LUMSE-635955 format. One line per 10 residues: number of its first residue (from 1); for each residue x negated, y negated, z negated of N, C-alpha, C, O. Coordinates in pm, whole numbers, always signed. Each point is the difference from the previous one (the first is absolute). Example, Ala and Ser with C-alpha at 12.3 -4.5 7.8 and 13.67 -1.06 7.14 Angstrom:
2
1) -1319,+569,-780,+89,-119,+0,-90,-120,+0,-104,+2,-66 ~ +139,-107,+138,-82,-119,-6,+77,-109,-73,-51,-111,-17
***
This chain:
119
1) -15073,-25020,-15859,+11,-98,+106,+91,-114,-46,+96,+20,-74 ~ -129,-136,+119,+78,-119,-34,+139,+11,+61,+13,+36,+117 ~ +91,-67,-194,+136,+4,+56,+13,-94,+119,-58,-109,+2 ~ +134,+151,+97,+17,-77,+122,+60,-138,-28,-40,-98,+62 ~ +134,+91,-154,+64,-127,-33,-102,-99,-55,+5,-119,+33 ~ -97,+167,-116,-104,-86,-56,-94,-48,+110,-39,-117,+1 ~ +4,+205,+90,-86,-39,+111,+66,-105,+88,-63,-97,+42 ~ +191,+116,-15,+72,-97,+83,+11,-134,-71,-21,-105,+61 ~ +53,+107,-190,+10,-125,-77,-135,-71,-5,-7,-122,+13 ~ -100,+197,-32,-133,-59,-2,-38,-59,+135,-61,-107,+6
11) +97,+177,+102,-30,-51,+134,+78,-128,+28,-55,-95,+57 ~ +182,+92,-95,+81,-121,+21,-57,-116,-80,-11,-112,+51 ~ -26,+137,-176,-58,-107,-83,-132,-49,+60,-28,-120,-3 ~ -51,+210,+56,-127,-37,+61,+21,-85,+125,-71,-98,+23 ~ +168,+137,+59,+30,-77,+121,+51,-139,-36,-37,-98,+63 ~ +122,+90,-166,+49,-130,-46,-117,-85,-50,-8,-119,+30 ~ -84,+179,-106,-118,-71,-48,-83,-52,+117,-43,-116,-1 ~ +20,+200,+101,-76,-43,+118,+73,-115,+72,-65,-94,+46 ~ +196,+102,-36,+76,-108,+63,-14,-131,-76,-17,-106,+61 ~ +25,+113,-193,-15,-121,-82,-141,-58,+17,-17,-121,+12
21) -84,+207,-12,-138,-45,+15,-19,-67,+135,-61,-107,+9 ~ +112,+168,+97,-14,-58,+134,+72,-134,+7,-50,-94,+63 ~ +166,+83,-124,+72,-128,-1,-77,-107,-77,-6,-115,+42 ~ -54,+153,-155,-81,-97,-77,-122,-45,+79,-39,-117,-8 ~ -21,+208,+82,-115,-38,+83,+46,-92,+112,-64,-102,+28 ~ +175,+138,+37,+52,-80,+111,+36,-142,-43,-24,-96,+74 ~ +81,+84,-192,+40,-132,-49,-114,-72,-71,+19,-108,-56 ~ -137,+168,+58,-122,-58,-59,+11,-23,-150,-61,-93,-54 ~ +139,+176,-13,+8,-9,-146,-92,+100,-67,-17,-2,-122 ~ -42,+91,+201,-99,+96,-49,-127,-20,+81,+1,+12,+123
31) -108,-42,-191,-127,-25,+69,-60,+129,+54,+29,+110,-49 ~ -112,-128,+150,-66,+115,+62,-87,+74,-101,-22,+120,+12 ~ -27,-193,-109,-88,+59,-102,+69,+117,-71,-63,+100,-34 ~ +192,-114,+12,+75,+102,-71,+84,+87,+93,+46,+107,-40 ~ -25,-152,+162,+89,+69,+93,-47,+142,+29,+81,+93,-1 ~ -209,-76,+28,-50,+133,+31,+19,+96,-116,+37,+116,+20 ~ -62,-164,-140,+17,+84,-118,+145,+47,-13,+26,+117,-27 ~ +67,-209,+47,+141,+35,-14,+47,+89,+115,+78,+92,-21 ~ -126,-120,+143,+37,+85,+112,-54,+142,-19,+70,+98,+26 ~ -193,-88,-72,-59,+132,-27,+81,+74,-107,+25,+120,+12
41) +14,-192,-114,+81,+60,-106,+132,+52,+54,+41,+112,-31 ~ +26,-192,+112,+127,+42,+58,-15,+123,+89,+83,+91,-3 ~ -190,-89,+83,-23,+115,+88,-31,+126,-82,+51,+108,+31 ~ -134,-122,-134,-34,+115,-85,+126,+54,-68,+20,+121,-6 ~ +63,-210,-45,+125,+45,-63,+92,+70,+100,+65,+99,-32 ~ -61,-152,+154,+83,+62,+103,-53,+140,+35,+77,+95,+11 ~ -208,-84,+6,-60,+130,+33,+25,+100,-113,+39,+114,+25 ~ -61,-157,-148,+22,+91,-113,+147,+39,-15,+32,+110,-44 ~ +57,-201,+80,+142,+31,-9,+42,+102,+106,+82,+87,-26 ~ -139,-99,+145,+40,+88,+109,-74,+133,+0,+56,+103,+38
51) -181,-103,-80,-81,+121,-1,+21,+70,-133,-76,-18,-94 ~ +180,+97,+88,+44,+60,-126,-104,+93,-60,-19,+0,-122 ~ -50,+78,+204,-104,+88,-53,-121,-77,-47,-71,+43,-91 ~ +46,-159,+152,-114,-82,-42,+17,-51,-142,-94,-1,-78 ~ +214,-39,+46,+28,-45,-136,-16,+115,-98,-49,-18,-111 ~ +91,+137,+152,-17,+117,-86,-148,+33,-20,-42,+39,-109 ~ -37,-54,+214,-144,+26,-8,-66,-97,-97,-78,+40,-86 ~ +110,-169,+101,-58,-101,-89,+46,+24,-143,-77,-17,-95 ~ +203,+56,+78,+51,+29,-134,-75,+118,-60,-27,+1,-120 ~ -6,+98,+201,-78,+114,-48,-139,-43,-45,-50,+48,-102
61) -12,-137,+179,-132,-52,-39,+8,-74,-133,-92,+8,-82 ~ +202,-80,+61,+15,-78,-123,+50,+85,-116,+5,-46,-114 ~ +32,+171,+142,+47,+88,-106,+147,-16,-32,+46,+48,-104 ~ +29,-115,+191,+144,-19,-21,+72,+118,+64,-8,+18,+121 ~ +78,+60,-201,+68,+118,+52,+151,-14,-1,+69,+66,+78 ~ -16,-149,-164,+144,-9,-16,+71,-77,+108,+98,+50,+56 ~ -142,-169,-24,+70,-88,+93,-103,-78,+82,-44,-106,-44 ~ +6,+154,+161,-104,-64,+81,+22,-147,+33,-98,-74,+4 ~ +222,+25,+19,+16,-143,+27,-47,-89,-115,-18,-120,+19 ~ -2,+177,-137,-53,-80,-112,-139,-52,+33,-41,-104,-50
71) -33,+177,+134,-133,-45,+43,+13,-127,+84,-78,-93,-15 ~ +178,+91,+102,+25,-119,+82,+31,-120,-88,-51,-109,+23 ~ +134,+130,-123,+32,-107,-94,-124,-45,-77,-21,-120,-18 ~ -60,+215,-26,-122,-34,-74,-97,-79,+87,-61,-96,-48 ~ +46,+134,+175,-87,-74,+91,+51,-142,+22,-77,-96,+3 ~ +208,+84,+11,+60,-134,+16,-21,-85,-123,-30,-119,+11 ~ +46,+179,-127,-22,-74,-125,-145,-42,-14,-29,-112,-42 ~ -62,+200,+78,-142,-34,-5,-31,-115,+94,-77,-90,-35 ~ +135,+93,+154,-21,-108,+96,+52,-133,-56,-66,-103,+11 ~ +184,+105,-71,+57,-122,-56,-89,-54,-112,-19,-121,-11
81) -34,+208,-71,-89,-44,-108,-126,-65,+56,-45,-102,-50 ~ -11,+162,+154,-121,-58,+62,+31,-136,+61,-79,-94,-14 ~ +193,+82,+81,+38,-129,+60,+24,-104,-109,-41,-115,+14 ~ +106,+154,-123,+22,-94,-110,-132,-46,-62,-15,-117,-36 ~ -79,+208,+22,-131,-37,-52,-68,-99,+94,-59,-99,-45 ~ +67,+125,+175,-59,-92,+97,+66,-138,-9,-69,-102,-1 ~ +201,+98,-5,+69,-128,-10,-31,-72,-130,-5,-123,-3 ~ -17,+197,-104,-38,-63,-127,-135,-70,+13,-18,-110,-52 ~ -76,+174,+121,-130,-65,+18,+13,-122,+91,-65,-102,-24 ~ +148,+111,+128,+21,-115,+89,+64,-114,-77,-41,-115,+15
91) +142,+144,-96,+68,-104,-78,-96,-63,-100,+3,-121,-21 ~ -87,+201,-42,-97,-54,-95,-96,-96,+70,-29,-108,-51 ~ -20,+149,+168,-92,-86,+74,+70,-129,+44,-59,-108,-11 ~ +183,+118,+58,+74,-119,+42,+29,-91,-119,-1,-122,+14 ~ +26,+179,-130,+23,-81,-120,-125,-79,-36,+8,-118,-33 ~ -123,+184,+38,-126,-71,-27,-24,-111,+102,-41,-110,-36 ~ +65,+139,+163,-18,-101,+104,+97,-115,-17,-34,-115,+27 ~ +155,+144,-72,+101,-103,-23,-44,-94,-113,+18,-121,+9 ~ -75,+178,-115,-49,-80,-111,-112,-92,+46,-1,-119,-33 ~ -92,+173,+108,-112,-81,+51,+52,-110,+92,-46,-114,-8
101) +142,+147,+93,+57,-100,+90,+71,-110,-77,-14,-118,+33 ~ +89,+153,-135,+68,-101,-83,-100,-90,-69,+22,-121,-10 ~ -132,+177,-38,-103,-81,-64,-64,-95,+99,-25,-116,-33 ~ -2,+162,+154,-60,-87,+102,+94,-112,+40,-43,-114,+19 ~ +172,+146,-6,+98,-103,+33,+6,-104,-112,+8,-120,+28 ~ -12,+165,-153,+3,-94,-112,-123,-90,+2,+11,-120,-24 ~ -127,+177,+52,-122,-82,+8,+8,-100,+114,-40,-116,-16 ~ +92,+157,+131,+15,-91,+113,+100,-111,-30,-22,-115,+38 ~ +131,+148,-107,+98,-102,-38,-61,-99,-98,+24,-120,+8 ~ -104,+171,-102,-65,-89,-96,-99,-91,+71,-6,-120,-30
111) -70,+173,+123,-96,-81,+75,+71,-103,+86,-45,-114,+10 ~ +156,+152,+51,+78,-93,+82,+59,-111,-88,+2,-116,+40 ~ +45,+153,-159,+53,-101,-92,-107,-99,-42,+27,-120,-10 ~ -148,+169,-15,-111,-90,-36,-35,-94,+114,-26,-118,-22 ~ +26,+169,+144,-33,-85,+116,+110,-106,+20,-30,-115,+32 ~ +154,+154,-51,+108,-98,+16,-7,-106,-110,+32,-117,+24 ~ -74,+158,-145,-10,-95,-110,-112,-102,+25,+11,-115,-41 ~ -117,+157,+107,-114,-89,+30,+36,-102,+108,-54,-110,+0 ~ +144,+144,+89,+31,-91,+110,+119,-86,-25,+36,-81,+84
***
């Protein structure tokens, strides 16, 4: 069974995470597109932290026998990797759009300069 201190620490961290997420949503610094994902993550972490036997059950499924909270850490790490991959694709797309936008602005400036030169 997961030590009580670890469960309490995990629950406190999860509640703090949920508080930060709610504050980011309230201040409109986190879009709705990502808010549900983060809220779901916070709730899942809170449930896993409080349901001590549940974490042991999942650890048994994963074959972890020594320290069940390692499964919680592994799930969190996997989530962070998936989010980083998603953000990498978003940044790549925004970079391409930024290049196209800069090229269009340059063409418009060149066309404007030609029109001003004619008049």
